C-alpha positions, 0 to 999 in steps of 0.5 A: 243372218238376222243378227245383222238385220236385227241391228240395221232393224233396230237403227231404222226404228230409232229413226221412225220414232223419232218423228214421234217420240214415246213414253210407256210406264205401267203398273199392273193395273194400268199401262199409260203411252204419251207420245210427244209431237217433239221432245227437243226443244229450243224455248217453251212451246205448244205441241201435241200430245197423244195419250193412250190408256190400258187396263191391264188387270184383267179385272173391272176397275171399281170406277172411272180413270180421269186424266189429269195435265201437268198443272193438275187441272183436269183433261175435260175432253177424256171425262171420266172413262170406263175402261174395261179388262183389255180396253185402251182408252186415247186422247190426243190435245195441246200443252204447252211445255214450260221453263221448268218442266224443260229445266226438270227435264220431263213432263208429266200428267197424272191419271186417278181411278179406283180399284178392288181390294179383296175385301170388296173394299174401294180404294183410290189410286194416283199413277204418274207417268213422264216422257223426258224433254230437253233443251237443243244443246249448243256444243262450246269447246271450253278450252279450244276457245280459251287457247284461241284468245276468243272469250273464255266460256267458263263450265258455270256459263256453261248450263244447258250447252254441251262442253268439251274437254279432252277425252269428254263431253258433257253438259252442267245440270242444274246443281252443278254436277255433270252429265256425260254426253260423250266419251272420245278417249282410247284407255281399255281400262278406264276408272271414269273420273268423280269430277270433271272442272270442279264438278261432280259426275253425276249422271252418264248420259245415253249412248255416251260410251257407244262403240267405244271399242278400245275399253275392256274394263270399267270402274264408274265413280262414286256419285253417279246416281244415274245411267241413261239407256243403252250409255254403253252399247256395242262396246264389243270389248268391254268384258267387266264394269264395276257400278257405285253405291251411289246409282240409284236408276238405270235405264233400258239395257246400259250394256247392249250387245257389249258381246264380251261382257261376263261380269257386272258388279255393284259396290256393297251399300246400294240400296237400289240395284243389286246383282243376282246371279249376275243379273243387274237388279232394280230393286226398287221396281222388282226389275230385271235391267240386264244380263250380260252377253258373253255369260256362259250360262245355257240355262238361267232361272229368274229370281222369284221377286222378278216382276218386270223383264227390262226393255232389252236386258237379254238381248244377244245372249248367244248362249242362252238356251233355256229360261225359267220365269217366276210366278211373280213376273208380270211383264215382258218390255219390247226386244226382252230377249230379241236375238237369243239365237239358241233359246229354244222353249218359252214357258210362261207362268199364268201370272203374265199380263204382258209381252212388248213388241219384237220381246223374241224376235230374232229368236232362230231356235224358238220352236214352240209358244204357248200364251196363257189366258193371264197375257191380255196385252201383246204388243208388236209381233213379239215372235217377228223373225223366229225362224223355227217357229210355225205355230203359236196356241192359245186357248180356245177361251182366252179372252183377248187372243184367238189362233187360226192355224197357228196364226194369232189373231186379236179378238176386239182389234179383228186385227192380225199380229203374227204369222210365223215365220217358219210357217210354210204357206207359201200362200195365204188368205187372211180371213174375211172379218179381219180389218187390220194387219199389225205392226211386223205381222209378217216381218221375215216370214221368207217362205210367203210368195203370195198373199190373199185380203179379204175386203174387210182390211182397212189399215196395214201397219207399219212394216207388215211385210217387210222383209218377205223376200219371196213375195212377189205381187200384191193386189190390195182391195178397195177398203185399205185406205191406209199403208203405214211406214215400211210395209213392203220395205226389204220385199226384194222379190216384189214385182207387182203391187197394185194400190187402190183408188181409197188408199189415202195415206201412205208412210215413209218406206212404205213401197220397197225399192225392188228394181223390177216392181211396178206399183199399180195406181188410179190415175190422179189418186194419193198412191199415184202422187206418191209414187211422182214423189218418190220416184217410184215406177207406177202404171195406170189401171187402165192404161194401154199402152197402145192408145197413142197409136189411135189418137 
């Protein structure tokens, strides 16, 4: 079942992403993505930072874009870049993370740019974008250290460490408040304490209540200001939660895959978040954060003011069949509707600019998609594993995307983005001129048994053919130089894979573990070394098994 595969896939993606921690922030003009070499530190140190900036406004900017370090100094190597509509400019360089930034918990760059107003006047803009960072946490069991007669470790001494009590683990923050990092209790109805060891609870950390299956109802106390990403993920019996009026910041759907959750409520007086028709809304960012998985509604009309549908906001909402998007909508974040298995049709407004990676992955009943001309930014295959989706449609004059025989391409990069999972072809020839196969482009295409690559393909990105259960014989052309992570993972019928000498980079788990697979490589090639190191069966392209008889 795709639900199980998707849960496994989410975990797999999180593992892969741990190699490079990424952050993205969006306004309706520029999307800024930042990737750090690492995000957890024992001390200040120099790291590699990679940044990409995309113009998602659909218009020409009034002037060049400039990039600035956290210190305020201009990034001279980036220069003053003219970024056209739908174009991306990138920079990669070194930055030394400071103690001040570690204490603040984030590293922040900024860009400056100009836009045209309706009257033609030029307005200068500045946009900050950040990536979270942290110290490595040393585990300290406060109570056991006292009972054992060891030197007492008081919470006052524990700043920057993790302290454990009977039911909770927490960090003591610089303002002497507490961030809960883990709950290990077994309560059914839980009122989270407003203070622990005399310190106010101000934050609930990511995954802090993950897999707490005993919980049925939770009251978050006043004083809590932040609930981080997926804080209550997979609490399978949680049916209701009450949030405080003090809550100001909520991360990626804290209630992801809480299958019995049917009620989220917010105490009166909250000026930052609210509940509208059952959904959790971030007022300040006009963003829908979470919709209860167990809502009985088969139809939901997203409120008119919403501009952003958050990462995984509707994921695993089994009952949802139809969704109405408002004309205010501009962005659908990654995996926003993942595994909405009953969702059967989509009609996007002409205001929509961006659809994130895997946004509708695993929507088993989705049978048609029309992408409007306003959409100029698509993440990795937004429609991965949609078992009834056979074709995707765009207008012939779409500025960014094209469709050939129901298959979606990105024009400027000459990249194949999405081969719909229900496409009936068992054999497919990629059009000549295509240079790149996008991430997850053919993921979970069960009908596909054979694929023919043109001599123009250079890159096959992460998980491009993962889960193609019938794919059996693949010959890569000499033009290919790079295979991403997990490219042919979970291809259970794959028996022959020919990798040319031109390939100089192969990602982790790129070649699956099918017991009958033989990889054909050139002698002394990168692919041969990869097979040897990873204990994958291989043979040489020029090998004659009887040669030894003639010696």
